[in-house]
C-alpha positions in Angstrom: 68.4 -42.1 -1.3 72.2 -41.6 -1.4 73.7 -40.3 1.8 74.4 -36.5 2.0 78.2 -36.2 2.0 80.1 -33.7 4.1 81.4 -30.8 2.0 84.6 -28.8 2.6 85.7 -25.5 1.2 89.0 -25.6 -0.7 90.7 -23.8 2.1 89.5 -26.4 4.6 90.7 -29.2 2.3 94.1 -27.6 2.0 94.4 -27.1 5.8 93.5 -30.7 6.5 95.3 -32.3 3.5 97.6 -34.4 5.6 94.8 -35.7 7.8 92.6 -36.4 4.8 95.3 -38.4 3.2 95.7 -40.4 6.4 92.0 -41.0 6.4 92.3 -42.5 2.9 95.3 -44.6 4.0 93.5 -45.9 7.1 90.5 -46.9 5.1 92.8 -48.5 2.4 90.9 -46.5 -0.1 92.2 -47.2 -3.7 93.6 -44.3 -5.5 92.5 -45.4 -9.0 91.4 -48.3 -11.1 93.8 -50.9 -12.6 94.4 -50.6 -16.3 92.6 -53.8 -17.0 89.5 -52.6 -15.3 89.6 -49.2 -17.1 90.0 -51.1 -20.4 87.1 -53.4 -19.6 85.0 -50.3 -18.7 85.7 -48.6 -22.0 84.8 -51.8 -23.9 81.6 -52.2 -21.9 80.6 -48.5 -22.4 80.8 -49.1 -26.2 78.8 -52.3 -26.3 76.2 -52.7 -23.5 73.6 -55.4 -23.6 70.5 -53.5 -24.7 66.9 -54.6 -23.8 64.2 -55.3 -26.3 61.7 -52.9 -24.7 61.9 -49.3 -25.7 60.5 -46.7 -23.2 62.4 -43.7 -24.5 59.0 -42.0 -25.1 58.7 -41.5 -21.3 59.8 -37.9 -20.4 61.8 -39.0 -17.4 63.7 -36.5 -15.2 66.4 -36.8 -12.5 66.8 -34.9 -9.2 70.3 -34.8 -7.8 72.7 -32.3 -6.2 74.3 -29.9 -8.7 77.3 -31.3 -10.4 76.4 -34.9 -9.8 77.1 -37.2 -12.8 76.5 -40.7 -11.3 72.7 -40.6 -11.7 71.1 -43.9 -10.6 67.4 -42.9 -10.7 65.0 -41.1 -13.0 61.3 -40.8 -12.7 58.1 -39.8 -14.4 54.9 -39.2 -12.5 51.3 -39.0 -13.7 47.7 -39.3 -12.5 45.8 -42.5 -13.3 42.6 -42.1 -15.3 40.6 -43.9 -12.6 42.1 -42.0 -9.7 45.4 -42.3 -7.9 48.9 -42.1 -9.4 51.4 -43.9 -11.5 55.1 -43.7 -10.8 57.7 -44.8 -13.4 61.1 -45.1 -11.8 64.1 -46.0 -13.9 67.2 -47.5 -12.2 70.6 -47.6 -13.9 71.1 -51.2 -15.3 74.7 -51.9 -14.2 74.3 -55.5 -15.2 74.0 -54.4 -18.9 77.7 -53.4 -18.7 79.2 -55.7 -16.0 79.4 -59.4 -16.5 79.7 -61.8 -13.5 83.4 -62.8 -13.2 84.9 -60.1 -15.4 87.4 -57.5 -14.4 84.7 -54.9 -13.7 82.8 -57.3 -11.5 85.9 -58.4 -9.6 86.9 -54.8 -8.8 83.3 -53.9 -7.8 83.2 -56.8 -5.4 86.5 -55.5 -3.8 85.2 -51.9 -3.5 81.6 -52.8 -2.5 80.4 -49.2 -2.2 81.4 -45.8 -3.4 83.2 -44.0 -0.5 82.3 -40.4 0.1 85.1 -38.5 1.7 85.3 -34.8 2.5 87.9 -34.2 -0.2 86.2 -36.4 -2.9 84.7 -39.8 -3.6 86.2 -43.2 -4.3 83.8 -44.6 -6.9 82.5 -48.2 -7.1 82.8 -48.3 -10.9 85.0 -46.4 -13.3 83.6 -43.0 -14.2 83.3 -43.9 -17.9 80.4 -46.0 -16.7 79.2 -44.5 -13.5 79.4 -40.9 -14.8 79.0 -41.8 -18.4 77.5 -44.7 -20.3 75.6 -46.3 -17.4 74.4 -43.0 -15.8 70.9 -41.7 -16.5 72.3 -38.4 -17.8 69.9 -36.3 -19.9 69.4 -36.9 -23.6 71.2 -40.2 -23.9 69.6 -43.6 -24.4 70.5 -45.9 -21.5 69.5 -49.5 -20.5 67.6 -49.4 -17.2 65.4 -51.4 -14.8 62.1 -49.6 -15.2 59.7 -49.8 -12.3 56.0 -49.1 -12.5 54.1 -48.4 -9.3 50.3 -47.9 -9.3 49.1 -46.0 -6.2 45.6 -45.3 -5.0 44.4 -41.8 -4.1 45.8 -42.2 -0.5 49.3 -43.0 -1.7 49.1 -46.8 -1.0 50.8 -49.1 -3.5 48.3 -51.2 -5.4 50.7 -53.0 -7.8 54.4 -52.9 -8.7 56.4 -54.4 -11.6 59.8 -54.0 -13.1 61.4 -54.9 -16.4 64.4 -54.0 -18.5 63.9 -51.1 -20.9 65.8 -48.5 -22.9 65.1 -45.1 -21.4 66.0 -41.5 -21.9 66.0 -38.8 -19.3 64.9 -35.4 -20.6 66.0 -33.2 -17.8 68.7 -33.1 -15.0 67.1 -31.1 -12.2 68.5 -30.2 -8.8 66.7 -30.1 -5.4 66.7 -26.3 -4.9 65.4 -25.5 -8.4 62.6 -28.2 -8.1 61.6 -26.9 -4.7 61.4 -23.3 -6.0 59.4 -24.3 -9.1 56.9 -26.4 -7.0 56.5 -23.6 -4.5 56.0 -21.0 -7.2 53.5 -23.2 -9.1 55.6 -23.2 -12.2 56.8 -26.8 -12.2 55.7 -29.2 -15.0 52.8 -31.4 -13.9 55.0 -34.5 -13.5 57.4 -32.7 -11.3 54.7 -31.0 -9.3 53.1 -34.4 -8.6 56.2 -35.2 -6.6 54.9 -33.1 -3.8 51.4 -34.7 -3.9 52.8 -38.3 -4.0 55.6 -37.5 -1.5 53.4 -36.0 1.1 50.9 -38.9 0.8 53.8 -41.4 1.2 55.1 -39.5 4.2 51.6 -39.9 5.8 51.6 -43.6 5.0 55.0 -43.9 6.6 53.9 -42.1 9.8 50.9 -44.3 10.0 52.9 -47.5 9.9 55.4 -46.1 12.4 58.4 -45.6 10.0 61.1 -43.0 10.3 62.8 -40.9 7.6 65.9 -39.0 8.6 66.0 -35.7 6.7 69.8 -35.2 7.1 71.1 -31.7 6.6 74.3 -31.0 4.6 77.4 -30.3 6.6 79.9 -27.9 5.3 83.4 -27.2 6.8 85.0 -23.9 6.2 87.9 -21.9 7.5 87.2 -18.4 8.8 89.8 -16.1 10.4 92.1 -19.1 10.7 89.6 -21.3 12.6 87.5 -24.2 11.3 83.7 -23.7 11.3 81.0 -26.3 10.8 77.6 -25.2 9.3 74.5 -27.2 8.6 72.1 -26.6 5.7 68.8 -28.2 6.2 67.3 -30.5 3.6 64.4 -29.2 1.6 61.0 -30.9 1.6 61.7 -32.1 -1.9 64.5 -34.2 -0.5 62.0 -36.1 1.6 59.5 -36.5 -1.3 62.3 -37.8 -3.5 63.4 -40.2 -0.8 59.8 -41.6 -0.5 59.9 -42.8 -4.1 63.2 -44.7 -3.4 61.8 -46.1 -0.2 58.6 -47.2 -1.9 60.7 -49.0 -4.5 62.8 -50.7 -1.9 59.7 -51.9 0.0 58.1 -53.2 -3.2 61.3 -55.0 -4.1 61.5 -56.7 -0.7 57.8 -57.8 -1.1 58.6 -59.3 -4.5 61.5 -61.3 -3.1 59.5 -62.5 -0.2 56.6 -63.5 -2.4 58.7 -64.9 -5.3 61.6 -66.8 -3.8 65.2 -65.8 -3.6 66.1 -62.5 -2.1 68.3 -60.2 -0.1 66.9 -57.9 2.5 68.1 -54.9 4.5 66.8 -55.6 8.0 67.0 -53.9 11.3 66.0 -54.9 14.8 64.3 -52.5 17.2 66.9 -50.3 18.9 68.0 -51.9 22.2 67.1 -50.1 25.4 70.7 -49.0 26.0 70.9 -47.4 22.6 67.7 -45.4 23.1 69.0 -44.4 26.5 72.2 -43.2 24.9 70.3 -41.2 22.3 68.2 -39.7 25.1 71.4 -38.5 26.8 72.6 -37.0 23.5 69.3 -35.2 23.2 69.6 -33.9 26.7 73.1 -32.7 26.1 71.9 -30.8 23.0 69.0 -29.2 24.9 66.3 -31.2 23.0 63.2 -32.0 25.0 62.3 -35.7 24.6 59.4 -36.6 26.9 59.3 -40.2 27.9 55.8 -40.7 26.4 57.1 -39.6 23.0 58.4 -42.3 20.8 61.7 -42.2 18.9 59.8 -41.9 15.5 57.7 -39.1 16.8 60.7 -37.2 18.1 62.5 -37.4 14.7 59.4 -36.1 12.9 59.2 -33.2 15.3 62.8 -32.0 14.8 63.7 -29.0 12.7 66.9 -29.5 10.8 67.3 -25.8 10.4 68.2 -25.7 14.1 71.9 -26.5 14.8 71.2 -28.8 17.8 68.5 -30.7 15.9 70.7 -31.1 12.9 73.5 -32.5 15.1 71.1 -34.9 16.7 69.8 -36.1 13.3 73.3 -36.9 12.2 74.1 -38.9 15.3 70.8 -40.7 15.1 71.5 -41.6 11.5 74.8 -43.2 12.6 73.0 -45.2 15.3 70.4 -46.5 12.8 72.8 -47.4 10.0 75.1 -49.3 12.3 72.2 -51.6 13.4 71.1 -52.5 9.9 72.2 -55.8 8.4 71.7 -57.7 5.1 70.1 -61.1 5.1 69.8 -63.4 2.0 67.6 -66.4 1.3 67.2 -68.9 -1.5 63.6 -70.0 -1.1 60.5 -69.7 1.1 61.7 -72.4 3.5 64.8 -70.3 4.4 63.3 -66.8 4.8 65.0 -65.2 7.8 62.9 -64.8 11.0 63.6 -61.0 10.9 62.4 -59.5 7.6 61.4 -56.0 8.8 63.6 -52.9 8.8 62.6 -51.3 12.1 63.2 -47.7 11.0 61.1 -48.2 7.9 58.6 -50.4 9.7 58.3 -52.8 6.7 60.4 -55.3 4.8 62.9 -53.4 2.7 65.9 -53.9 0.4 68.5 -51.7 -1.3 67.9 -51.7 -5.1 67.9 -48.0 -6.2 71.6 -47.1 -6.3 73.5 -49.8 -8.3 76.1 -47.3 -9.5 77.2 -46.7 -5.9 76.4 -49.9 -4.0 77.2 -53.5 -5.1 74.1 -55.2 -3.6 71.7 -53.2 -5.7 72.8 -54.9 -8.9 71.8 -58.3 -7.5 68.6 -57.1 -5.9 67.5 -55.5 -9.2 68.2 -58.7 -11.0 66.1 -60.7 -8.5 63.2 -58.3 -8.9 63.3 -58.5 -12.7 63.1 -62.3 -12.4 60.4 -62.2 -9.8 58.3 -59.7 -11.8 58.5 -62.0 -14.9 57.9 -65.1 -12.8 61.1 -66.8 -13.8 64.3 -68.1 -12.1 67.0 -65.5 -11.5 70.3 -65.9 -13.3 72.8 -68.4 -11.8 75.4 -65.7 -11.2 73.0 -64.0 -8.8 72.0 -67.2 -6.9 75.7 -68.1 -6.6 76.5 -64.8 -4.9 73.6 -64.7 -2.4 75.4 -66.6 0.4 78.4 -64.4 0.3 76.7 -61.1 -0.4 75.5 -60.1 3.2 79.0 -60.7 4.6 80.6 -58.8 1.8 78.3 -55.8 2.2 79.0 -55.7 6.0 82.7 -55.3 5.2 81.9 -52.2 3.2 83.7 -49.1 4.6 81.1 -46.5 3.9 79.9 -46.2 7.6 83.5 -46.1 8.8 84.4 -43.4 6.3 81.5 -41.3 7.5 82.3 -41.7 11.2 86.1 -41.1 10.7 85.4 -38.0 8.6 83.2 -36.6 11.3 85.9 -37.4 14.0 88.5 -35.6 11.9 86.3 -32.6 11.4 85.4 -32.4 15.1 89.1 -32.4 16.0 89.7 -29.7 13.5 86.9 -27.5 14.9 88.5 -27.6 18.4 92.2 -27.3 17.4 92.5 -23.7 18.6 90.6 -24.3 21.9 92.8 -26.8 23.7 92.8 -25.9 27.4 89.2 -24.5 27.2 86.4 -25.8 29.3 82.9 -26.8 28.1 79.6 -28.0 29.4 78.9 -31.6 28.4 76.9 -34.7 29.1 78.2 -38.2 29.6 76.7 -40.3 26.9 78.7 -43.5 27.3 81.1 -45.2 29.8 83.5 -48.1 29.6 82.1 -49.6 32.8 80.6 -52.6 31.0 83.3 -53.2 28.3 85.4 -56.3 28.1 88.0 -54.4 30.1 85.8 -52.2 32.3 87.0 -48.8 33.3 84.2 -46.6 34.8 86.4 -43.6 34.7 86.6 -43.4 30.9 83.9 -42.9 28.3 82.4 -40.4 25.9 80.9 -37.0 26.3 78.7 -34.8 24.0 79.4 -31.1 24.2 76.4 -28.7 24.2 78.1 -26.2 22.0 79.7 -26.9 19.6 78.0 -30.3 19.2 81.0 -32.5 19.3 81.6 -36.0 20.7 84.9 -36.9 22.4 86.6 -39.3 24.7 86.8 -38.3 28.4 88.9 -39.5 31.3 88.3 -38.9 35.0 91.1 -39.0 37.5 89.1 -39.2 40.7 85.5 -40.3 40.2 83.5 -42.8 38.2 81.6 -41.4 35.2 77.8 -41.5 35.5 75.8 -42.1 32.4 73.7 -39.0 31.6 75.5 -36.7 34.1 76.0 -33.1 33.2 79.7 -32.3 33.6 82.3 -29.6 33.0 85.2 -30.9 30.9 88.6 -29.5 29.8 89.9 -30.1 26.3 93.3 -31.8 26.4 93.7 -32.8 22.8 92.2 -31.9 19.4 94.4 -33.3 16.7 93.0 -34.4 13.3 96.2 -36.4 12.6 96.5 -38.2 16.0 97.3 -41.9 15.3 94.5 -43.3 17.4 91.4 -42.1 15.5 89.3 -42.8 18.6 91.2 -40.3 20.7 91.7 -37.4 18.3 89.5 -35.4 20.7 90.2 -36.0 24.4 88.7 -34.3 27.5 89.2 -34.6 31.2 86.8 -33.7 33.9 87.4 -30.0 34.9 
């Protein structure tokens, strides 16, 4: 499931224009595509490599935010005659347009991911492809990787396969409309089945100990000259939709582990100090987290409609994402020791967003080969060793964090000199250059993180403190100190 980008009103964008431009400069975000890449994209859009299989009779549909044009996934759901369910899941076939070593491929390998910034995105591929010929837009025939998952009556996957096919989406739906139709009982059967399958998959996830973060939308506005941050909780359909993507990522990982070469998205269990830090953040936000309650149980108990819970979910997402790494292997003898993604509680890979993430094009190709019991293309095998390192250099997480830092500074701009209740969530006592009198605090309200310095006493992890805001400057050169507090 693609991340949920921070949204800004036009007034907020205008007020933060200088800081937003600096963010793009700091991230070295490209401002456009070279002419050679645009020309290659136009040529590819006119002449993609089309598959032999025609699945345009499947009435697929997409679910995305309103206005989205880079549509990676489309689905069709049905009941199986003998019981259970069948899920058809089409993924945009970027490799039908991009050839290894060509200008499009070289540019994508530089960009690695689509960057989502508060004032707009920086796409991985030129829009003529990502929002046009390669996108699963309604009523156009598009090459895709078509997955078929057969599930039993409890939502457990029985078999999965994937092959190239020509597909056609029949409807572009959005989350709110789908939720309304399902709740009202007016949704078409295939759409209505998303609730049945999604809730079953959520139960399967809980049973295996997995976690799904239902992140709320964040919107920044300007009201009476001051910045405001609001949260809009995700709908149940967001989670049901995500379960289809997660199921596909797990099936893809299993294919790779069973069939030979692969690239996995793995995650170790959170270290004790990270869990301790998150507990302090929960405490600072007034969230009760009993010691006998696991992290996964806590996440499932939170209500994203509540401001404090929404803030904690965003911070938890950052902590999880930063601990995930890619690992590739060429054969069974070199499968990594760690194959499980701890948050998902199963082997997993990224394969459902190739318009927006480089690695998915390679993962999809590996799965098509594994499903057909043949060797993957040489261009995929040649990239495997370099791909994990390249993906780790992607700037998506940095863009997210810096955007949040910028917005938090803006929220507090008119409150310099004010005092706040806070909790110490990190100290520099154990850094390479230890300084126990500096660290990080989390405000109770508004839910903002910032650097803190103490003149007289050492900071104590988890301590409740009163702090004075000394700086809140979205354009401050040191992005780590845009918000600065001292102990009051």
